[in-house]
C-alpha positions, 0 to 999 in steps of 0.5 A: 124772194118777198114772197117768203118774208113772213116765214119766219127765217130765224124759227126756220134756221132752228128748226133745220137746226135742231133737225140736225142735231137729232140725225146726227145723235141718232147716227152717232148712238145706232152705228155698231162700232164694234163690227168695224174695230173688230175688222180693222184689228184684221185689216192692221195684223195681215198688212207687211210693210216691207221697206226696199231702199 
């Protein structure tokens, strides 16, 4: 696409990388981890594995 050549692909790439990093950091810091860890502990305690060979 020669029409898009003046856009400077490096600037576009840097722009998307910055958006990607901001999105990942927001997901990491605003995700509630304590809720999942409590549920996983309950699930693990309730599961019993019986081996029948």
